[in-house]
C-alpha positions as CSV (number, residue, x, y, z in Angstrom):
1,M,-16.0,43.6,50.3
2,I,-19.1,44.9,48.5
3,I,-20.5,41.4,48.3
4,I,-20.0,40.9,52.0
5,T,-21.7,44.2,52.8
6,V,-24.7,43.4,50.7
7,F,-25.0,40.0,52.2
8,F,-25.0,41.3,55.7
9,T,-27.5,44.1,54.8
10,L,-29.9,41.5,53.3
11,F,-29.4,39.4,56.5
12,L,-30.6,42.4,58.6
13,I,-33.6,43.2,56.3
14,E,-34.7,39.6,56.3
15,C,-34.4,39.4,60.0
16,N,-36.6,42.5,60.5
17,A,-39.1,41.6,57.8
18,V,-39.8,38.1,59.0
19,G,-40.2,39.4,62.6
20,D,-38.8,36.4,64.3
21,C,-35.7,38.1,65.8
22,W,-37.3,39.2,69.0
23,L,-35.9,37.3,71.9
24,P,-37.6,37.3,75.3
25,S,-35.1,37.9,78.1
26,E,-33.7,34.7,79.5
27,K,-34.9,35.5,83.0
28,D,-38.5,35.8,81.8
29,F,-38.4,32.7,79.6
30,N,-39.9,29.5,81.0
31,V,-39.6,26.6,78.6
32,D,-42.6,24.8,80.2
33,D,-44.8,27.7,79.3
34,F,-43.5,28.0,75.8
35,Q,-45.8,26.9,73.0
36,Y,-43.9,26.2,69.8
37,E,-45.7,25.8,66.5
38,G,-43.6,24.8,63.5
39,D,-41.7,21.9,61.9
40,P,-41.6,18.6,63.6
41,I,-38.5,16.9,65.0
42,Y,-37.5,13.3,64.8
43,F,-36.1,10.7,67.2
44,A,-34.4,7.8,65.5
45,C,-33.8,5.1,68.1
46,I,-32.3,1.7,68.6
47,N,-33.4,-0.3,71.6
48,D,-33.1,-3.9,70.5
49,V,-30.3,-5.9,69.0
50,S,-32.6,-7.5,66.4
51,Q,-33.6,-4.1,64.8
52,L,-32.9,-3.9,61.1
53,Q,-33.6,-0.2,60.9
54,F,-34.2,2.9,63.1
55,H,-37.4,3.2,65.0
56,I,-38.2,6.7,63.8
57,T,-40.7,8.8,65.7
58,K,-42.1,12.1,64.5
59,V,-42.9,14.7,67.2
60,E,-45.2,17.5,66.3
61,N,-46.3,20.4,68.5
62,G,-44.8,19.0,71.7
63,S,-46.6,15.7,71.8
64,L,-44.4,12.7,72.5
65,P,-46.0,9.4,71.5
66,L,-46.2,6.9,74.4
67,S,-45.0,4.2,72.0
68,L,-41.5,5.8,72.0
69,I,-41.4,5.9,75.8
70,D,-42.6,2.3,76.1
71,A,-39.9,1.2,73.7
72,L,-37.1,2.8,75.6
73,D,-38.3,1.6,79.0
74,N,-36.3,-1.6,78.8
75,G,-33.8,-1.4,81.7
76,K,-31.0,0.2,79.6
77,G,-29.4,3.6,79.9
78,L,-29.9,6.2,77.2
79,S,-27.4,7.9,74.8
80,L,-28.9,10.9,73.0
81,F,-27.1,12.3,70.0
82,F,-28.1,15.7,68.5
83,H,-26.9,15.9,64.9
84,G,-25.9,19.1,63.1
85,I,-28.7,21.2,61.7
86,S,-28.3,20.1,58.0
87,F,-28.9,16.4,58.9
88,M,-32.3,14.8,58.5
89,I,-32.9,11.2,59.5
90,T,-34.6,8.9,57.0
91,D,-35.4,5.2,56.8
92,D,-32.7,4.5,54.2
93,D,-29.8,6.0,56.2
94,D,-28.0,2.6,56.3
95,L,-24.6,4.0,57.3
96,D,-26.0,6.1,60.1
97,F,-28.1,3.2,61.3
98,E,-25.0,0.9,61.3
99,F,-23.1,3.5,63.4
100,A,-25.9,3.8,65.9
101,Q,-26.3,0.0,66.1
102,D,-22.6,-0.4,66.8
103,W,-22.8,2.3,69.4
104,F,-25.8,0.5,71.0
105,L,-23.8,-2.8,71.2
106,A,-20.6,-1.1,72.5
107,S,-22.4,1.0,75.2
108,K,-25.2,-1.4,76.1
109,N,-27.4,1.8,76.1
110,N,-30.4,2.6,74.0
111,V,-29.3,5.1,71.4
112,C,-31.4,7.9,69.9
113,V,-30.3,10.3,67.2
114,V,-32.3,13.6,67.2
115,S,-32.7,15.5,63.9
116,Y,-34.5,18.9,63.8
117,D,-33.8,20.6,60.5
118,Y,-36.6,22.6,58.8
119,E,-38.6,20.4,56.3
120,I,-39.6,23.1,53.8
121,K,-36.4,25.2,53.7
122,R,-33.6,22.6,54.3
123,S,-30.3,23.8,55.6
124,I,-28.3,23.7,52.4
125,G,-25.8,26.4,51.3
126,Y,-26.7,29.9,52.4
127,Q,-30.0,28.7,53.7
128,M,-28.2,27.2,56.6
129,Y,-27.3,30.7,57.9
130,W,-31.0,31.8,57.9
131,N,-32.0,28.6,59.6
132,L,-29.3,28.8,62.3
133,K,-30.6,32.3,63.1
134,R,-34.2,31.1,63.1
135,M,-33.3,28.2,65.5
136,V,-32.2,30.8,68.1
137,S,-34.6,33.6,67.4
138,T,-37.8,31.5,67.4
139,K,-36.6,29.3,70.4
140,R,-36.6,26.2,68.3
141,L,-33.3,25.3,70.0
142,E,-35.1,25.3,73.4
143,Y,-38.1,23.4,71.9
144,V,-35.9,20.5,70.7
145,A,-34.0,20.4,74.0
146,K,-37.3,20.3,75.9
147,Q,-38.7,17.5,73.8
148,A,-35.6,15.4,74.6
149,R,-35.9,16.3,78.3
150,D,-39.5,15.2,78.3
151,L,-38.6,11.9,76.7
152,V,-36.2,11.1,79.5
153,L,-38.7,12.3,82.1
154,G,-41.3,10.1,80.5
155,I,-39.1,7.1,80.6
156,R,-38.2,7.7,84.2
157,H,-41.8,8.2,85.2
158,K,-42.9,5.0,83.6
159,C,-39.9,3.2,85.2
160,L,-40.7,4.4,88.7
161,E,-44.3,3.3,88.3
162,T,-43.3,-0.3,87.7
163,T,-41.4,-3.0,89.6
164,H,-38.5,-3.1,87.1
165,R,-35.3,-4.1,88.9
166,Q,-33.3,-2.1,86.4
167,C,-34.6,0.9,84.6
168,L,-33.9,4.6,84.0
169,R,-34.0,5.7,87.7
170,H,-31.3,8.3,87.8
171,M,-29.7,10.7,85.3
172,G,-26.3,9.1,85.7
173,Q,-27.6,6.5,83.2
174,V,-28.0,9.2,80.5
175,D,-25.3,10.8,78.3
176,A,-25.7,13.6,75.8
177,S,-23.6,14.4,72.8
178,G,-24.0,16.8,70.0
179,F,-22.2,17.8,66.8
180,S,-21.9,21.4,65.6
181,F,-25.2,23.3,66.4
182,G,-26.4,20.1,67.9
183,A,-23.8,20.5,70.7
184,H,-25.7,23.6,71.9
185,I,-29.0,21.7,72.0
186,A,-27.3,18.9,73.9
187,G,-26.1,21.4,76.5
188,R,-29.5,23.0,76.8
189,F,-31.1,19.5,77.2
190,C,-28.7,18.8,80.1
191,E,-29.6,22.1,81.7
192,Y,-33.3,21.5,81.5
193,L,-33.0,17.9,82.8
194,Q,-31.0,19.1,85.8
195,E,-33.5,21.8,86.6
196,K,-36.3,19.2,86.7
197,T,-34.5,16.4,88.5
198,G,-31.7,18.0,90.5
199,E,-29.4,15.4,88.9
200,Q,-26.7,15.6,86.2
201,V,-26.3,13.4,83.2
202,R,-23.1,11.3,83.2
203,I,-21.4,13.3,80.4
204,L,-22.0,16.1,78.0
205,L,-19.9,15.7,74.8
206,A,-19.7,18.7,72.5
207,L,-18.3,17.9,69.1
208,D,-16.8,21.0,67.5
209,P,-19.8,23.2,68.7
210,S,-20.6,25.8,66.0
211,K,-19.8,29.4,66.2
212,S,-22.6,31.9,65.7
213,F,-22.8,33.7,62.4
214,P,-21.9,37.4,62.5
215,L,-24.8,39.7,63.4
216,S,-27.1,36.8,64.2
217,P,-28.7,36.0,67.6
218,K,-26.5,33.4,69.3
219,P,-27.2,30.7,71.8
220,T,-25.8,31.6,75.2
221,N,-24.6,29.5,78.1
222,T,-25.4,26.3,76.4
223,I,-22.2,24.4,77.5
224,I,-21.0,24.9,81.0
225,S,-19.3,22.7,83.5
226,S,-22.3,22.3,85.8
227,H,-24.5,20.8,83.1
228,A,-23.2,17.3,83.6
229,E,-21.0,15.2,85.8
230,F,-18.3,15.6,83.2
231,V,-18.2,18.0,80.2
232,Q,-15.8,17.6,77.3
233,V,-15.5,19.8,74.2
234,I,-13.6,18.5,71.1
235,H,-12.3,21.3,68.8
236,T,-11.5,20.3,65.2
237,S,-12.0,23.4,63.0
238,M,-12.4,27.2,62.7
239,A,-16.1,26.6,62.2
240,G,-16.3,25.7,65.9
241,I,-15.9,27.8,69.0
242,S,-12.3,28.6,70.0
243,H,-12.7,29.9,73.5
244,Q,-12.2,27.6,76.5
245,I,-15.0,27.2,79.0
246,P,-13.9,27.2,82.7
247,G,-14.0,23.8,84.4
248,V,-14.5,21.9,81.1
249,S,-12.2,19.4,79.4
250,H,-11.1,20.8,76.0
251,I,-9.5,18.6,73.3
252,F,-7.8,20.4,70.5
253,V,-7.2,18.2,67.4
254,D,-4.3,19.0,65.1
255,Y,-5.0,17.8,61.6
256,T,-3.4,18.8,58.3
257,S,-5.5,18.3,55.1
258,S,-4.3,18.3,51.5
259,S,-7.7,19.8,50.4
260,S,-8.3,23.4,49.4
261,F,-9.1,25.8,52.2
262,F,-12.9,25.7,52.0
263,S,-13.0,21.9,51.6
264,A,-10.5,21.5,54.4
265,L,-12.7,23.7,56.7
266,S,-15.7,21.5,56.1
267,E,-13.6,18.4,56.4
268,K,-12.1,19.4,59.7
269,H,-15.5,20.3,61.1
270,V,-17.0,16.9,60.2
271,L,-13.9,15.3,61.8
272,G,-15.5,16.0,65.2
273,F,-18.3,13.7,64.3
274,L,-16.0,11.0,62.8
275,L,-14.0,11.0,66.1
276,H,-17.2,10.3,67.9
277,V,-18.0,7.4,65.5
278,A,-14.6,5.8,66.1
279,T,-14.8,6.2,69.9
280,A,-18.5,5.6,70.6
281,T,-18.3,2.3,68.7
282,K,-15.1,1.4,70.6
283,R,-13.2,0.9,67.4
284,L,-10.6,3.2,68.8
285,Y,-9.6,4.6,72.1
286,I,-8.1,8.1,71.6
287,I,-6.0,9.6,74.5
288,A,-5.2,13.2,74.4
289,D,-2.1,14.6,76.1
290,K,-1.2,17.9,77.9
291,N,2.1,18.3,76.1
292,G,2.3,15.8,73.2
293,N,0.7,14.1,70.3
294,G,-1.5,11.8,72.3
295,R,-2.0,8.1,71.4
296,F,-4.4,5.7,69.7
297,I,-5.3,2.2,71.0
298,N,-7.2,-0.3,68.8
299,G,-10.5,-0.9,70.6
300,I,-10.9,-4.3,68.9
301,E,-7.8,-5.7,70.7
302,H,-8.3,-3.8,74.0
303,F,-11.9,-3.9,75.2
304,D,-11.3,-2.2,78.5
305,I,-10.6,1.5,78.9
306,P,-6.8,1.9,79.0
307,E,-5.1,3.2,82.1
308,L,-4.3,6.9,81.8
309,K,-1.2,8.7,82.8
310,E,-1.4,11.9,85.0
311,N,-1.2,14.2,81.9
312,E,-3.6,12.3,79.7
313,C,-7.4,12.4,79.1
314,L,-9.6,9.9,77.3
315,V,-11.4,11.5,74.4
316,G,-15.1,10.8,73.8
317,I,-18.3,9.5,75.4
318,Y,-16.6,6.9,77.6
319,A,-14.4,9.4,79.5
320,P,-14.6,7.9,83.0
321,H,-16.3,9.8,85.8
322,G,-13.9,11.5,88.2
323,Q,-11.0,12.2,85.9
324,W,-9.5,14.8,88.1
325,N,-6.7,15.5,85.6
326,C,-9.0,16.1,82.7
327,G,-9.8,19.7,83.1
328,G,-8.2,22.4,80.9
329,R,-6.6,22.0,77.5
330,F,-5.4,18.7,76.0
331,E,-4.2,18.0,72.5
332,I,-4.3,15.1,70.0
333,S,-2.3,15.2,66.7
334,L,-3.3,13.3,63.6
335,K,-0.3,14.5,61.6
336,N,1.4,11.1,61.6
337,Q,-1.6,9.0,62.9
338,T,-4.3,9.8,60.3
339,N,-4.0,6.3,58.8
340,I,-4.8,4.8,62.2
341,L,-8.0,6.7,62.4
342,W,-9.1,6.0,58.8
343,A,-8.3,2.3,59.3
344,A,-10.4,2.2,62.5
345,L,-13.3,3.9,60.8
346,G,-13.2,1.7,57.7
347,H,-16.3,2.4,55.5
348,F,-17.6,4.9,57.9
349,T,-15.2,7.4,56.3
350,R,-18.0,7.8,53.7
351,L,-19.8,9.9,56.3
352,L,-17.3,12.6,55.6
């Protein structure tokens, strides 16, 4: 108890000493007037089947290189994935590149992975708590979301200036997914894009969106039903939010681990990302159920999205638009089906 008290006391002292805990009121905050100075963010994109590695673009002080917009103006839709805060993309991330490449092939969309961790003080161990606080208190969360929004707006602007028959003309060609803290950024990105265009992205997929650390400033209203044509939240661990958001599809995953408590907590949290790997690459179709264990269908053998029953909901980025029965709470159990998931993931289980 003493250790916990000292830790929280230090948290408050650091917060006040640094002076970055001041938050302007939401009604007074305009992201287009906001000038952020700090660490860069990175877009790691795949836009061509012949790519052998990510096309990585560094964005500093709000300046998006035209070369990135040009590369993504190729007639394809766009899938944006906001990773957790501790992830930083590099040229030698072979496994993450392979995942994104398989997703690119399965979806026929351009795929961009967004990483935004601090370069000097990386989010490792207890430093992660300070960084999560800083992400909110300094509005870095909003800064990252705005850069992603401006990327989409830049692609659409270039598209509308040309005579392309197929290009990024409407936001229904865009989907956004985010893991852990990245889910909050994905939601804010969708909000900003809708404010500018009056249109919604096809789907907002929140993969075990992280809870706020006690006594720290927290992101608010980042995931709501009106931010996309369809919003789905996948819950896998106690590290993620537990409350249900009205009008949103909630998938609760039941998974028993043989690991110790702390390892199991981390493992279950990352499970949200692994489910996305399996479903985005169409290795597996996962179908949650209102009152049951759900079911798994091998995507390699069944290329088309399976027909759903009235009490079922497709899990993941390909959940079809207009699933009237997909609101509320659904469940999927891995208790007797874990081997099916692991077999579908194959060597991607090393991402755990």
